[in-house]
C-alpha positions in Angstrom: -11.6 25.8 -17.3 -13.2 23.1 -15.2 -11.2 21.9 -12.2 -9.5 18.6 -11.8 -10.8 16.2 -9.1 -8.5 14.3 -6.7 -10.0 11.4 -4.9 -8.5 10.7 -1.4 -6.7 12.8 1.2 -3.9 10.4 2.1 -0.3 11.1 1.2 -0.9 10.6 -2.6 -4.0 12.8 -2.6 -2.3 15.5 -0.6 0.7 15.5 -3.0 -1.6 15.6 -6.0 -3.6 18.6 -4.8 -0.4 20.4 -3.8 1.3 19.9 -7.1 -1.6 20.8 -9.3 -2.2 23.9 -7.3 1.4 24.9 -7.7 1.0 24.7 -11.5 -2.1 27.0 -11.3 -4.4 24.2 -12.1 -7.8 24.5 -10.3 -8.3 21.4 -8.2 -10.9 20.0 -5.8 -10.3 17.1 -3.6 -12.8 14.5 -2.2 -12.3 12.7 1.1 -14.8 10.3 2.8 -13.5 11.3 6.2 -13.6 14.6 8.0 -9.9 15.2 7.8 -6.7 14.3 6.0 -4.5 11.3 6.6 -6.3 8.6 4.7 -5.3 5.1 5.9 -3.3 6.5 8.7 -6.3 8.2 10.4 -7.7 5.3 12.4 -11.0 7.2 12.8 -11.6 7.3 9.1 -14.4 5.0 7.9 -12.0 3.8 5.1 -9.1 3.1 7.4 -7.9 -0.5 8.0 -5.5 0.6 10.7 -5.2 -1.0 14.2 -4.2 0.7 17.4 -0.7 -0.7 17.7 0.2 -0.1 14.0 3.5 1.5 13.2 5.4 2.1 9.9 7.4 -0.9 8.8 9.8 1.4 7.1 11.8 4.1 8.9 10.6 7.7 8.8 13.7 9.0 6.9 13.1 6.6 4.0 9.3 7.1 4.0 8.7 10.9 4.5 8.5 13.5 1.8 11.9 14.9 1.1 10.9 18.6 1.4 8.8 18.0 4.5 10.8 15.9 6.9 9.3 14.6 10.1 10.4 16.3 13.3 13.1 15.0 15.5 10.7 14.0 18.3 8.9 11.6 16.0 9.9 8.0 16.5 12.1 6.2 14.0 9.2 3.9 13.2 6.2 6.2 13.8 2.9 5.1 15.2 -0.2 5.8 13.1 -1.2 8.7 15.4 2.2 10.4 14.7 1.6 10.0 11.0 -1.9 11.5 11.2 -0.3 14.6 12.8 2.4 14.6 10.1 -0.2 14.7 7.3 -2.2 17.4 9.1 0.9 19.5 9.4 1.7 18.8 5.7 -1.8 19.9 4.6 -1.6 23.1 6.7 1.9 23.9 5.5 1.1 23.6 1.8 -2.5 24.9 2.2 -4.3 21.9 0.6 -7.0 21.2 3.2 -9.1 24.2 1.8 -9.2 22.4 -1.6 -11.0 19.4 -0.2 -14.7 18.4 0.2 -14.6 16.3 3.4 -17.2 13.7 4.4 -17.8 13.2 0.7 -18.0 9.7 -0.7 -17.2 9.4 -4.4 -19.8 6.9 -5.8 -19.2 7.2 -9.6 -16.8 8.7 -12.1 -17.6 8.6 -15.8 -16.4 10.3 -18.9 -18.6 12.6 -21.0 -17.9 14.0 -24.4 -15.0 16.3 -23.4 -14.8 16.1 -19.6 -15.6 13.8 -16.7 -18.6 13.7 -14.3 -18.1 12.9 -10.6 -21.0 11.8 -8.4 -20.5 12.0 -4.7 -22.6 11.6 -1.6 -22.5 14.1 1.3 -25.0 14.1 4.2 -27.1 11.5 2.5 -27.5 13.6 -0.6 -26.0 12.9 -4.0 -24.2 15.7 -5.8 -22.7 15.9 -9.3 -19.6 17.9 -10.4 -18.3 18.2 -14.0 -14.5 18.3 -14.0 -11.8 18.4 -16.6 -10.3 15.2 -15.4 -9.8 12.9 -12.4 -6.8 11.8 -10.3 -7.5 8.6 -8.3 -5.4 8.7 -5.1 -7.7 6.6 -2.8 -5.2 3.9 -1.9 -4.8 0.2 -2.4 -5.7 -1.3 1.1 -9.4 -0.9 1.4 -11.1 -4.1 0.0 -10.3 -7.1 2.2 -9.3 -10.4 0.5 -11.3 -13.0 2.4 -10.2 -16.5 3.2 -12.0 -19.2 1.2 -12.5 -21.5 4.2 -14.0 -24.9 3.4 -16.4 -26.3 5.9 -18.3 -24.6 8.7 -16.4 -22.8 11.4 -18.6 -22.0 14.4 -16.2 -19.5 16.1 -15.6 -15.9 15.3 -14.0 -14.8 12.0 -12.3 -11.5 11.5 -10.2 -10.0 8.7 -7.2 -7.9 9.7 -9.2 -4.9 8.5 -11.6 -5.6 11.3 -8.9 -5.7 14.0 -8.5 -2.6 16.2 -7.3 -3.5 19.7 -5.3 -6.3 21.4 -8.2 -6.7 23.8 -10.1 -8.5 21.0 -8.0 -11.5 21.7 -8.6 -11.7 25.5 -8.7 -15.3 26.6 -9.3 -16.7 23.2 -7.7 -19.6 21.2 -6.6 -17.7 18.1 -5.6 -18.8 14.7 -4.0 -16.2 12.4 -4.0 -17.0 8.7 -1.3 -15.2 6.7 2.3 -14.3 7.5 2.8 -10.9 5.9 3.7 -7.8 7.8 0.2 -7.2 9.2 -0.2 -10.8 10.2 3.1 -10.9 12.1 2.4 -7.5 13.8 -1.0 -8.7 14.9 0.4 -12.1 16.1 2.8 -10.2 18.4 -0.2 -8.3 19.8 -2.1 -11.5 20.3 0.5 -13.4 22.3 0.1 -11.0 25.2 -3.7 -11.3 25.4 -4.8 -14.6 23.9 -5.1 -18.1 25.6 -3.1 -19.5 22.7 -1.9 -18.2 19.3 -1.3 -20.3 16.2 -0.4 -19.1 12.7 -1.2 -20.9 9.5 1.6 -20.3 6.9 1.4 -21.5 3.3 4.6 -20.1 1.9 8.0 -18.9 2.9 9.0 -15.3 3.7 12.3 -13.4 4.3 12.4 -12.0 7.8 14.3 -8.9 8.8 14.5 -7.1 12.2 13.7 -3.4 12.3 17.2 -2.5 13.7 20.7 -3.8 12.8 23.7 -2.4 14.7 21.4 0.2 16.3 20.2 1.6 12.9 17.0 1.1 11.0 17.5 -1.8 8.7 16.3 0.1 5.6 18.9 2.8 6.1 21.8 0.4 5.8 23.7 0.1 2.5 22.8 2.1 -0.5 26.1 3.9 -0.7 27.1 1.7 -3.6 24.4 1.2 -6.2 24.4 -2.5 -7.1 22.6 -4.0 -10.1 19.2 -5.4 -9.0 20.3 -9.1 -9.5 23.5 -8.6 -7.5 21.7 -6.7 -4.7 19.1 -9.5 -4.6 21.8 -12.1 -4.0 23.9 -10.0 -1.5 20.9 -8.9 0.6 19.5 -12.5 0.6 22.8 -13.7 2.1 22.8 -10.9 4.7 19.2 -11.8 5.7 20.3 -15.4 6.2 23.2 -14.3 8.4 21.0 -11.9 10.5 17.8 -13.9 10.9 18.8 -17.5 10.0 16.7 -19.8 7.9 12.9 -19.6 8.5 12.9 -23.4 8.8 14.9 -23.1 12.0 11.8 -21.6 13.5 9.4 -24.2 12.0 8.4 -21.9 9.1 8.7 -22.8 5.4 11.7 -21.5 3.7 11.0 -19.2 0.7 11.2 -20.9 -2.7 12.0 -17.6 -4.4 14.8 -15.0 -4.2 15.0 -11.9 -2.1 12.7 -9.0 -3.2 10.5 -11.3 -5.4 7.9 -10.7 -2.7 7.8 -8.2 0.1 9.9 -9.1 3.1 8.5 -9.1 6.6 10.1 -6.4 8.8 9.5 -7.4 12.4 11.9 -7.7 15.4 9.6 -9.7 17.7 7.8 -12.3 15.5 10.6 -14.9 15.4 11.4 -14.1 19.0 7.9 -15.2 20.1 8.1 -18.4 18.0 11.5 -19.2 19.6 9.9 -18.7 23.1 7.0 -20.9 22.4 4.4 -18.1 22.4 3.4 -18.8 18.8 2.8 -22.2 17.1 3.3 -22.5 13.4 0.7 -24.5 11.4 0.6 -25.4 7.7 -2.2 -24.4 5.4 -5.9 -25.1 6.3 -7.7 -28.0 4.8 -11.2 -27.4 6.3 -13.1 -26.5 9.4 -15.9 -28.1 11.4 -17.4 -26.5 14.5 -14.5 -25.0 16.4 -12.0 -27.4 15.0 -9.6 -26.5 12.1 -8.0 -29.4 10.2 -4.7 -28.7 8.6 -3.0 -30.0 5.4 -0.6 -32.2 7.4 -3.4 -34.1 9.1 -3.2 -32.2 12.4 -6.1 -30.4 14.0 -6.8 -27.8 16.7 -9.7 -25.9 18.3 -10.1 -22.2 18.0 -12.4 -19.4 19.2 -11.2 -16.9 16.6 -9.8 -17.0 13.1 -8.1 -13.8 12.1 -7.5 -13.6 8.3 -4.4 -11.5 7.6 -4.9 -12.4 3.9 -4.3 -9.0 2.4 -6.4 -6.8 0.1 -7.9 -6.8 -3.4 -7.1 -3.7 -5.5 -10.4 -2.0 -6.0 -11.6 1.4 -7.3 -15.4 0.7 -7.1 -16.5 4.1 -8.4 -15.1 3.7 -11.9 -15.4 1.1 -14.7 -12.3 -1.0 -14.9 -12.1 -0.5 -18.7 -11.2 3.1 -18.3 -8.2 2.1 -16.3 -7.0 -0.5 -18.8 -7.5 -3.2 -16.2 -5.5 -6.4 -16.9 -5.9 -9.4 -14.7 -5.3 -8.3 -11.1 -4.5 -4.6 -11.7 -4.7 -1.7 -14.2 -2.0 -1.8 -16.9 -0.8 1.8 -16.7 2.3 3.7 -18.0 4.5 4.2 -15.0 1.6 2.9 -12.9 0.0 6.3 -13.5 -1.3 6.9 -17.1 -4.1 5.0 -18.8 -4.0 4.9 -22.6 -7.8 5.3 -22.6 -7.8 8.9 -21.5 -5.4 11.8 -21.2 -7.5 13.2 -18.3 -7.5 10.2 -16.0 -4.6 9.3 -13.7 -3.7 7.3 -10.7 -1.3 8.3 -7.9 -0.1 5.8 -5.3 -0.8 2.5 -7.1 2.8 1.4 -6.7 4.7 -0.6 -4.2 8.4 -1.5 -3.8 10.7 -2.3 -1.0 11.8 1.0 0.5 9.9 3.2 -1.9 8.4 5.7 0.6 6.1 8.6 -0.3 8.6 10.7 -2.3 8.1 8.9 -5.6 4.3 9.4 -5.1 5.1 13.1 -4.9 7.1 12.8 -8.1 4.1 11.1 -9.7 2.0 14.1 -8.8 4.6 16.5 -10.2 4.7 14.6 -13.5 0.9 14.5 -13.8 0.7 18.3 -13.0 3.3 19.1 -15.6 1.6 16.8 -18.1 -1.8 18.5 -17.6 -0.2 22.0 -17.9 1.6 20.9 -21.0 -1.5 19.4 -22.7 -3.4 22.6 -22.0 -0.6 24.7 -23.5 -0.2 22.4 -26.5 3.4 21.6 -25.5 5.2 19.1 -27.8 6.8 17.3 -24.9 3.4 16.5 -23.3 2.1 15.3 -26.7 5.2 13.1 -27.1 4.6 11.5 -23.6 0.9 11.0 -24.4 1.8 9.3 -27.7 4.1 7.0 -25.7 1.3 6.2 -23.3 -1.1 5.3 -26.1 1.4 2.7 -27.6 0.9 0.4 -24.7 4.5 -0.6 -25.0 5.6 0.3 -21.5 9.1 0.1 -20.0 9.8 -2.7 -17.6 9.9 -1.6 -14.0 11.0 -4.9 -12.4 14.8 -4.6 -13.2 14.7 -8.3 -14.3 13.4 -9.6 -11.0 10.7 -12.3 -11.2 8.0 -11.2 -8.8 5.6 -13.7 -7.5 2.3 -13.9 -9.3 0.3 -12.6 -6.3 -2.4 -10.0 -6.2 -0.4 -7.7 -3.9 2.6 -7.9 -6.2 0.6 -7.0 -9.4 1.6 -3.3 -9.1 5.0 -4.0 -7.5 8.1 -2.4 -9.0 11.9 -2.3 -8.4 12.7 0.9 -6.6 15.8 1.9 -8.6 14.2 1.1 -11.9 11.0 3.0 -11.0 12.7 6.1 -9.8 14.9 6.1 -13.0 11.8 5.9 -15.1 10.1 8.8 -13.2 13.2 10.9 -13.6 13.3 10.3 -17.3 9.6 11.2 -17.7 10.0 14.4 -15.6 13.1 15.4 -17.6 11.3 14.8 -20.9 8.4 17.1 -19.8 10.9 19.8 -19.2 9.3 23.1 -18.3 5.7 22.1 -18.8 
C-alpha cells in the first residue's frame, strides 16, 4: 500500500507520525525546516516565535501525558526548552527518521483513488503519490495585517516579524492588539523603547501566571462544573484577582469568561499601573508619523507593531476539499472532512487549557480509523457515515464564542475531550 503523508513536524505532526507508525501504517512526514519542533523552533522559516517567548500555559497542563517534561524545565518553558522537548520526543518514539526535512509542500490534490503531494527540496520539485494526507502544519503562520487608513511614514511590523527586544531601542512604539502576544511584546518593549502605547479595541479578561504560588491553570478542576457555572465562577474569581480592566484604563469585556481566550500575563497590568504603558483606543487613521485615534487624540510614533493575530491558511490545498466554511474548515471533531476519508487535520483546535494531549488523541483516532477502513471494520464505516452527514456534535458546551477569526475553531475543553473519548471508544480495537 502507499504511505500516508503528514505535513508538519510540530507537536501535532510528531504525534500523527508516531500513532500511524504504531498501527503499522507506513507514513512519511514533510517539514520545511531542518529539524522537528515546528513553531517552537525559532530558527524555522515558518516559525513566528520571538526570543523572549514562553508558554502561556504551564508545562503540566500542556505536555503529552506519556512523555512529561523533565523536572529541570521551567513551569512556563521558554521556546528553546520546548524545542529540546520535541527533539527528545522525536528521538524517544523514533519519528525523525520518517520525515523529509527541508521540504516545502506546495500542492496536495486528489487523484482517482489516492492523493498526490508536490513538494520542493533544494529548489527542485518532487511528486509523491500517497494513500492519504494528514495536515498538521499549524494555525499560526499567515499574519493578519492591520487595515490602516492613511499613510504612516514610520516602520510597520507584524508580531510575526518581531524577534528581539532590541528592535524597540529608543523608538516611540504603538502596539495594536491586546492578546497574549501583544501583551508579552509590550512588556518587552517597555524596557527598551522611548515610549510604549497600546491600541485596544475590545475588552479582555486578564489573569496572572501564578496564584498562591501555583500556576493559574492548575488551580481548580477537582470538581467538574457545568460549563455555564464554571464560566460564572471563574469570571468572578478573575475579577477578585485582577480587578476590572477599566481600573487600568482598559475597556471591560462585553462578553462572559471563556467566550474569548483570556490573557495570561503577570506583568502587563503591572506596567500600566506604573505608567510604563499608555492605553489608547482604536486607530482612526495615520498621516506621516502621527496616528489619530477614535477619541480625537493623536500621538507620534516611529514604529507600529501589529499584534493582530493570524489567518487560518493551508495554502497547498484547495479549500473545497476541507469543507471550508466562512473563516475555517467545517470538520467533524475538527479533524474529518466529509469530502474524503483519506484527508485529515490534526491540531486545528484551540481551547482554554487544552494542551497537546488532545492532539495526540486526535492522532490516535485517525490512525485507528485508517486501520479500520483498510480492514473493512464496521465501526470505522459507522464513523465515516457519521462524518458524511455533516450533522456534527456541538463542541462549545453552550458558550457563545465571539465571532472572531481566531475563535472559528475554538472548542470547550470538557466537551471536546468527551467527544474524542466517545469517538475513540466507538472505534474500539481498530
